[in-house]
N, C-alpha and C positions, 0 to 999 in steps of 0.2 A: 465497431463493425469489423468482422474478421475478413482478412484478405483471402481471395479465392485461391491464390497460389502460395504454397508454403515452400520455404527453402528446404531443399532435400539433401540429405547426406548421402555419401556413397554407401551402397548396400553392404552391411555387415563388416565394417572395419573392426579389426581386432584391437582391443584396448589393453586389458590387463587380465591375467589369469594366475591365481595363486591357489595352492593345494588346499589351504584352509578356508578359502572363500566359498560361500554357498552359491553365489552367482558368478558366472563367467561374464566378462565385460564385453558384450556385443551391443552396439548401438544400431538399432534398426531404423530403416527409413521412416519418415514421418507419416507417409501414407502410401497405400498401394495404388497402382495405376488404375483408373476407372475401368471396370469390367474385367479386372485381372481374375484369372481362374485360380481358385483356392485348391491347392494340391497337397498340403501338409498341415499337421497340427500347428506347426510354428506360424504358418500364414494365418490360420484361424485365430490364434492367440493375438498375433500382431494386429490384425484388422479390428478385433474386438477392443483391444486396449486403446488403439488410436481413436476409435469412435467414442468410447467412454470418456477418455481424457479430453477430447475436443468438446464434448457436451459439458463436462465439468468446468472447463475454461469459459465457455460461453455463458454459463450460469453465473460464475464469479464476476464476469464482465458486466452483466446486467445488475447484479447485486451491488457492486462497487461503483457502477456508473462510469466505467471507462469510456472516454469519448470514441475510441477505436482501438483495435488491437490486432497484432499479427503474432503468430507463434510458430515454433518449431518443436516437435516432440521427439524425444530420445527414449526409446523403449529398451528396457533391460529385462532379460529372462534367463532362467537357468540353462546351462548347456545341455542338460538332460532332455530338453524338448525335442532334440533331434531324433531321439529314439521313440517318441510318442507316435501313435497311429492317428490318422485323420479321424476326427470325431464323427460318428455316424449321425449325430443330431447336433443342432446348433449349440455350441458351448455357452454357458452363462457366466457372467462376471459379477463379483461381489467386491465391495469396498469395506474392509473391516472397520474403518473409522471415517467420519466425515472428512472430505478433502478440502481443508481450509488453507493449507500452506502450499505456496507455489514451488517450493523447493523440490518436492517429490510427491507423486501420487502412488499409493500402494494398492494393489489389486490381487484378487484371487480368481483364477479362471478355472471353471469346473466343467468337465465333460461327463455327461450321464448316459452316453451311448453304449454300444455293444462292448467296447473296451474302455471303461471309464478311466479318467485320470484327473489330477488336480495340480495346478501350477500357481506359484506365487511369483508375481512380476511387478515391475515398477515403471513409471513414466516420469522422466525429468523434463519439464517444459522450459523453453526459453521464450518468455513472453515480452513483447515489445509494445509499449504504450507511451503516447505523448505525455510527458510529465513536466511540471513546472520547474524551471531552473533560473538562476540569476543570469542576466545578460552581461553582467560585470560583477566584480567583487563588491559585496555589500558589507560594510563595517558594522560592528556591534552597535546596537541601538539605533541604527539608521532606519528611517521610515521608508517603506517600500511603495513605489509607484508602478503603474502599468508598464512604463517605459523600461523599468529595471528587470522585466521578466520575459522569458521566452518559453514556448512549449517545444520540447524535443523528444524524439522517441528514445526509449531507454529500456534495457532488459531489467524488468522489475522482479525477476524470479528469486533472486537472493538478497533483495533490498530489505533492510529492516526499517521500521518506523512507518508512520502513515504519510504516504506521498500525496501530493496535491496535483489535481488535474485541471484546475480552473483558476485563472488569474484573480478572480473575485475573492478567492479564499485567502489571498495573501496581501492584496492591495490595502494599504492603510495600516498594516501591522508593521512591526519592526523586528530586526534580527536579534536573537538572543546572543549570538556570537558571530564572528566573521564568517560569511558564506562565500565560498569560492565560486567563480564564474563557471557556468555550464556543468554544475553538479546538482543532482536532484535535491529539492527542498522538502523537508519533512515538517509536519505540523509542530513537532516538539522544538524545532529550531526558531519558531516565531513567537512573538508575544505582542500584546497590545502596546501601542506607542507610549513613550514616556511623555506625559503631558505636564507634569509638575516636578520641579527640582527642590531639593531640601533648602530651607531658609528663604524660599521664594514667597513673595506676597501672593495671596490667593483671595478669592471672593468666596465666602461661605454662604451658601443658600440654604435657608430653612423653610420648610413647608408644614403647615398645620391647618386642617379644616378648610382647605382650599385657598388659604392665604399664604403668600410667599414673601419672605423678607431676606435681605442680604446684608452681610457685614464683612468687614475686612479681617483678614487673618494671616497667619504664617504657617507654611508647611514645615513639619518637623522631620519629614523624610521624602525621598523621591516617590512619585506616584504614577503608575500606569493606568490607562483608561479602565474604569470598572473596579480598580483596587481600592480597598479601604485603608486609609492612612490616618495618622494623628495630626491634627492641626490645632493651632492656638489662636483663640479669639483675641484680636488686637486690642479690644476695648476692655473685656473682663479678665483677660489673661487665662481664661479657662481652657483646658486642653480637652478636645472632643474627638470622636471618631467620625470621619466623613468619607464618602465615596467620590472618587475622581470622575467627573463627568465631561470635562472639556479642558482645554489648555488654561490653566490658572483658575479653574472653577471646581469647587467641591460641594457636595450635598451633605448637610448634617444628617446623621442617622438618628432615628427616634429609638426609644427603648424597644419597640416591637421589631425593629430591624436589626 
C-alpha cells in the first residue's frame, strides 16, 4: 500500500552540469501541491511524469505482491524545457520500452498543441519495501527458523537479485553462504537444507505398483532436500540414484524417473 505522504525534496536543487551532457541535473519535487496552478511547460511535464511513474510503481507493486511500499520520485529533464511554451492541449507521455527496472524510468513527453514540442525525460525512484533480513548472522549451511528473520524497510531500487517479502519463503531453507545481520536476503542465497551427509547411513525406500519396501544403504555424497544423489545398497553393494526426501531417507529412482 502506498503512503499518502511522500518525502519531498527541496525544489530544483542544482546537481551537475557538463557541456557534453544532454540532460542538466535538476531533481524536481516528487509531486506538486494539490490544486497547484500549471503555469509552464516544465510544470506540465513534471506533473505528467510523476503521475505516470506513480502508476508504474503501483502496477509493479501489485505484480510483485509487495506487502506495502513508499516511494520518492526524482525527475530529470533537459534544461531546454525552460524555453518551451505552455502546451495549449494536454501533453501525452510515451514509454519507449516496458518499465521493468526500478533504477530508472525513461519517458517521452509530446505536446501536439499550437506550438508543438517533444521532450525526453527520466524518473529515478527510491522505493522502500519491507524485505526479509536475518535478525542475526546466519552461518553457511545453517537452517533458518522464523526467529532468525525480520522484516525491515529497505530501498530496493538498486538491489540486484530476487528479494523475499514473506518469512514463509525462507523458513526451513538454509544459507548457501554466511548471511550478515540486517542485510536483505535474496532467493539465490538460500538452498534446501542439508539432510544427508556423505558416508552416512541412510534408508533407501523403493516403491513399485503401490508396494513400498526399504533397505539400508550408505550415502556417497552430501544431499539436500529434493536433490538426487548416489547411494550404495548395503546388502547388494549396488550403487543407485536416489532423491533425498527427509533426514537420512532417500527414494530410489525408477528408470522412468
